[in-house]
C-alpha positions as CSV (number, residue, x, y, z in Angstrom):
1,M,-84.5,57.9,134.8
2,Y,-82.7,59.5,131.9
3,T,-80.3,62.3,133.0
4,D,-76.9,63.9,132.5
5,I,-73.5,63.2,133.9
6,G,-73.5,66.4,136.0
7,T,-76.5,65.2,138.0
8,I,-75.1,61.7,138.5
9,L,-71.5,62.6,139.3
10,K,-72.2,65.4,141.8
11,D,-73.7,62.6,144.0
12,A,-70.6,60.4,143.3
13,V,-68.3,63.1,144.6
14,A,-70.4,63.8,147.7
15,N,-70.6,60.2,148.6
16,H,-67.2,59.0,147.6
17,Y,-68.0,56.5,144.9
18,A,-67.5,56.2,141.1
19,V,-69.9,55.3,138.2
20,I,-69.2,52.8,135.5
21,A,-69.2,54.3,132.0
22,C,-69.5,51.6,129.3
23,L,-69.7,51.3,125.6
24,P,-73.2,50.4,124.2
25,V,-72.1,48.5,121.1
26,N,-75.5,46.7,120.6
27,L,-78.9,46.1,122.1
28,E,-77.7,43.2,124.2
29,V,-75.0,45.4,125.9
30,C,-77.6,48.1,126.6
31,R,-80.1,45.7,128.1
32,G,-77.5,43.7,130.1
33,A,-75.9,46.9,131.5
34,I,-79.2,48.5,132.5
35,A,-80.3,45.2,134.0
36,A,-77.2,45.2,136.1
37,A,-77.8,48.8,137.2
38,N,-81.3,47.9,138.2
39,E,-80.3,44.8,140.1
40,K,-77.5,46.7,141.9
41,K,-79.6,49.9,142.3
42,A,-76.7,51.9,140.8
43,P,-76.2,54.8,138.3
44,L,-74.9,54.0,134.9
45,I,-73.3,56.0,132.1
46,F,-73.1,55.0,128.4
47,I,-70.3,56.4,126.3
48,S,-70.3,56.4,122.5
49,G,-67.2,57.6,120.6
50,Q,-67.4,59.9,117.7
51,N,-65.6,57.5,115.3
52,S,-65.5,53.7,115.5
53,S,-68.4,53.1,117.8
54,L,-70.7,55.3,115.9
55,Q,-69.8,53.7,112.7
56,H,-71.1,50.4,114.1
57,A,-73.6,51.4,116.7
58,N,-75.8,54.1,115.1
59,G,-76.2,56.9,117.6
60,E,-79.7,57.9,116.4
61,L,-81.0,54.4,117.2
62,L,-79.0,53.7,120.3
63,V,-79.9,57.0,122.1
64,Q,-83.6,56.5,121.6
65,T,-83.3,52.8,122.7
66,I,-81.3,53.8,125.8
67,K,-83.6,56.7,126.6
68,T,-86.7,54.5,126.4
69,M,-85.2,51.9,128.7
70,A,-83.9,54.5,131.1
71,E,-87.2,56.2,131.5
72,K,-88.7,52.9,132.8
73,T,-86.1,52.4,135.5
74,P,-85.4,54.2,138.8
75,S,-81.6,54.0,138.2
76,P,-80.2,57.2,136.7
77,I,-78.8,56.6,133.2
78,A,-76.9,59.0,131.1
79,M,-75.7,58.8,127.4
80,M,-72.6,60.7,126.5
81,L,-70.7,61.4,123.3
82,D,-67.2,60.4,124.1
83,H,-64.1,62.2,122.9
84,G,-66.0,64.6,120.7
85,S,-63.8,67.1,119.0
86,K,-65.4,67.5,115.6
87,Y,-68.1,70.2,115.2
88,E,-70.4,67.9,113.2
89,R,-70.2,65.2,115.9
90,L,-71.0,67.7,118.7
91,T,-74.1,68.9,116.8
92,Y,-75.0,65.3,116.0
93,A,-75.2,64.7,119.8
94,F,-77.4,67.7,120.2
95,R,-79.8,66.7,117.5
96,H,-80.2,63.1,118.6
97,G,-80.8,63.3,122.3
98,Y,-77.5,62.6,124.0
99,S,-77.7,63.9,127.6
100,S,-74.0,64.7,127.8
101,I,-70.9,65.5,125.8
102,M,-67.2,64.8,126.4
103,F,-65.3,67.5,124.5
104,D,-61.7,66.4,124.0
105,G,-59.3,69.3,123.5
106,S,-56.4,67.6,125.3
107,M,-54.1,67.9,122.3
108,L,-54.6,71.6,122.1
109,P,-52.6,74.3,123.9
110,M,-54.0,74.9,127.4
111,E,-55.7,78.3,126.6
112,E,-57.2,77.0,123.4
113,N,-58.5,73.9,125.1
114,I,-60.1,76.1,127.8
115,R,-61.6,78.5,125.2
116,R,-63.2,75.7,123.2
117,T,-64.3,73.7,126.2
118,K,-65.9,76.8,127.7
119,E,-67.9,77.4,124.5
120,V,-69.2,73.8,124.6
121,V,-70.1,74.1,128.3
122,K,-72.0,77.3,127.7
123,L,-74.1,75.8,124.9
124,C,-74.7,72.4,126.6
125,H,-75.7,73.9,129.9
126,M,-78.3,76.0,128.2
127,H,-79.9,72.8,127.1
128,G,-79.5,70.9,130.3
129,M,-76.6,68.7,129.0
130,G,-73.5,67.8,131.0
131,V,-70.0,68.3,129.8
132,E,-66.7,66.5,130.5
133,G,-63.4,68.0,129.5
134,E,-59.9,66.5,129.3
135,L,-56.6,67.8,130.5
136,G,-53.4,65.9,130.1
137,H,-53.7,63.2,127.5
138,V,-54.9,59.7,127.9
139,G,-53.3,58.0,124.8
140,Q,-53.2,54.5,123.5
141,A,-52.0,51.4,125.2
142,A,-50.5,50.2,121.9
143,N,-48.1,53.2,122.0
144,N,-47.3,52.7,125.7
145,D,-48.8,56.2,126.4
146,D,-49.7,55.1,129.9
147,Q,-46.0,55.1,130.8
148,R,-45.4,58.7,129.6
149,A,-45.4,60.9,132.7
150,D,-45.1,64.0,130.5
151,L,-48.7,63.4,129.4
152,Y,-50.0,63.3,133.0
153,T,-52.4,66.0,134.3
154,K,-50.8,68.5,136.6
155,P,-52.9,69.5,139.7
156,E,-52.4,73.2,139.3
157,D,-53.4,73.0,135.6
158,A,-56.5,71.0,136.6
159,A,-57.6,73.7,139.1
160,Y,-57.1,76.4,136.5
161,F,-59.0,74.5,133.9
162,V,-62.1,73.7,135.9
163,Q,-62.2,77.2,137.3
164,N,-62.3,78.7,133.8
165,T,-64.5,76.1,132.0
166,K,-67.0,75.0,134.7
167,V,-67.0,71.5,133.3
168,D,-69.2,68.9,135.0
169,S,-66.4,66.3,135.0
170,L,-62.7,66.3,134.2
171,A,-60.9,63.4,132.5
172,V,-57.3,63.2,133.7
173,A,-54.2,61.3,132.7
174,V,-52.7,59.4,135.6
175,G,-51.2,56.3,134.1
176,T,-53.9,54.5,132.0
177,A,-54.4,54.3,128.3
178,H,-57.1,53.4,125.8
179,G,-57.3,49.9,124.2
180,D,-55.8,46.5,125.1
181,Y,-52.5,46.3,127.1
182,E,-50.0,43.6,126.3
183,K,-51.0,40.3,127.8
184,G,-50.1,40.1,131.5
185,Y,-49.3,43.9,131.7
186,V,-51.1,46.0,134.4
187,P,-50.7,49.8,134.2
188,H,-49.1,51.6,137.1
189,I,-51.6,54.3,138.2
190,N,-50.3,57.3,140.1
191,F,-52.7,57.3,143.0
192,E,-50.9,60.2,144.7
193,R,-51.4,62.3,141.6
194,I,-55.1,61.5,141.7
195,R,-55.3,62.7,145.4
196,E,-53.4,65.8,144.4
197,I,-55.8,66.6,141.6
198,R,-58.8,65.8,143.7
199,K,-57.6,68.3,146.3
200,A,-56.9,70.9,143.6
201,V,-60.3,70.8,141.9
202,G,-62.5,70.6,144.9
203,D,-65.8,69.0,144.2
204,T,-65.4,68.7,140.4
205,P,-65.9,65.0,139.5
206,L,-62.9,63.2,138.1
207,A,-63.0,60.6,135.3
208,L,-60.6,57.8,134.6
209,H,-60.4,56.8,130.9
210,G,-58.8,53.6,130.0
211,G,-60.2,51.5,132.8
212,S,-60.2,48.3,130.7
213,G,-57.3,46.0,131.7
214,S,-56.3,48.1,134.6
215,G,-56.9,45.4,137.3
216,D,-59.4,45.3,140.1
217,E,-57.0,46.5,142.7
218,N,-56.1,49.6,140.7
219,I,-59.7,50.5,140.1
220,I,-60.6,50.2,143.8
221,K,-57.6,52.3,144.8
222,S,-58.4,54.9,142.1
223,V,-61.9,55.3,143.5
224,E,-60.5,55.6,147.1
225,A,-58.1,58.3,145.8
226,G,-60.9,60.4,144.3
227,M,-62.1,59.1,140.9
228,N,-65.8,59.3,140.2
229,K,-66.3,57.9,136.7
230,I,-64.5,54.9,135.3
231,N,-64.6,54.4,131.5
232,V,-64.7,50.7,130.4
233,A,-65.0,50.3,126.6
234,T,-62.5,47.7,125.4
235,D,-63.4,45.2,128.1
236,V,-67.1,45.3,127.3
237,G,-66.3,44.2,123.7
238,N,-63.9,41.6,125.1
239,C,-66.6,40.3,127.4
240,C,-69.0,39.8,124.4
241,R,-66.4,38.3,122.2
242,N,-65.2,35.8,124.8
243,Y,-68.7,34.7,125.7
244,L,-69.5,34.1,122.0
245,R,-66.3,32.3,121.3
246,E,-66.6,30.0,124.3
247,T,-70.3,29.3,123.9
248,L,-70.0,28.5,120.2
249,A,-67.0,26.2,120.8
250,K,-69.3,24.2,123.2
251,E,-72.5,24.5,121.3
252,P,-71.9,25.4,117.6
253,N,-75.5,24.9,116.7
254,I,-77.0,26.9,119.6
255,N,-80.2,28.8,118.9
256,Y,-79.3,32.4,117.9
257,V,-81.8,34.0,120.2
258,K,-80.5,31.9,123.1
259,L,-77.0,32.9,122.2
260,M,-77.9,36.6,122.3
261,M,-79.8,36.3,125.6
262,G,-76.7,34.5,127.0
263,M,-74.5,37.4,125.9
264,E,-76.8,39.9,127.5
265,N,-76.5,38.0,130.8
266,A,-72.7,37.9,130.4
267,V,-72.7,41.6,130.1
268,K,-75.0,42.0,133.1
269,E,-72.6,40.0,135.3
270,F,-69.6,41.9,133.9
271,I,-71.2,45.3,134.8
272,K,-72.3,44.1,138.2
273,H,-68.7,43.3,139.0
274,W,-67.6,46.8,138.0
275,I,-70.4,48.3,140.1
276,D,-68.9,46.4,143.1
277,L,-65.5,47.8,142.3
278,T,-66.7,51.4,142.1
279,K,-68.8,51.2,145.3
280,S,-71.9,52.5,143.6
281,E,-74.3,49.8,144.6
282,G,-77.4,51.2,146.3
283,T,-76.7,54.8,145.3
284,A,-79.6,55.0,142.9
285,A,-81.8,55.7,145.9
286,H,-80.1,59.1,146.3
287,F,-81.8,60.2,143.1
288,M,-85.4,59.1,143.9
289,T,-88.1,61.6,144.3
290,P,-91.9,61.1,144.5
291,D,-92.1,62.5,140.9
292,T,-89.4,60.2,139.6
293,L,-91.0,57.1,141.2
294,Y,-94.4,58.0,139.9
295,T,-93.1,58.5,136.3
296,V,-91.3,55.1,136.4
297,L,-94.3,53.3,137.8
298,E,-96.6,55.0,135.3
299,R,-94.5,54.0,132.3
300,S,-94.2,50.4,133.6
301,I,-98.0,50.1,134.1
302,V,-98.6,51.4,130.5
303,D,-96.1,49.0,129.1
304,D,-97.6,46.1,131.0
305,G,-101.0,47.0,129.7
306,E,-99.8,47.0,126.1
């Protein structure tokens, strides 16, 4: 089932869970992540950044690959352009079948962020696409931005922002950052701030960027406090790299196809763990309708026949 983040995250808010949002860097990650979602009967969101990830993982090819696989599974799957701010990247997402867009105006003054986000929401909603906005600023771990309380999202600002933009999800800054933290360091997430923002924005879904390296306990507590979407990009790449490094050290002459299949399985187990942390196992059933089930079965039968 290929859908948008609005459809997925409304259910997450209503049923108090979060959805893993991971980086689809290659076919093995896509296949492994969707296999995990199917096995756990959970929703899944793929996020593709407007710069580095698109330079490696071509969006035109990835979206069609993900969409094809999603349409054969009962688990709801979304594909979102992450941290889109450049006009050409936003139109790129429109042209190539992304189901959702994250518009990042967090470095703009509040009113300008609202104005631009509102324009993106209006356009996307006309085409059935979901939109995530950002308020506060989730910076870089390398710059220790997670420790800068001045970048945190204020509850009253969040309420004002969602009321005026009608975003389907809001990314907030509460103590995490993008990228790898220093070895042994675990960020200090402000759970009370999450609860305050959750109360302020009502039923608008909240997104935690910079989930990688945040620690299992922090993720569990973030979901309990009111987070509905957890972004994990860096750790997906780390999972693939670590599997390849460890496997090649043991079997330097391993068959390449076997190596790739092993990496796919490593990703599957990684995503399954995050599904457990976010309490989303079994929630795919909330999205099933007779029409959805019929479509999935019909596509599966056609594929088997081929």
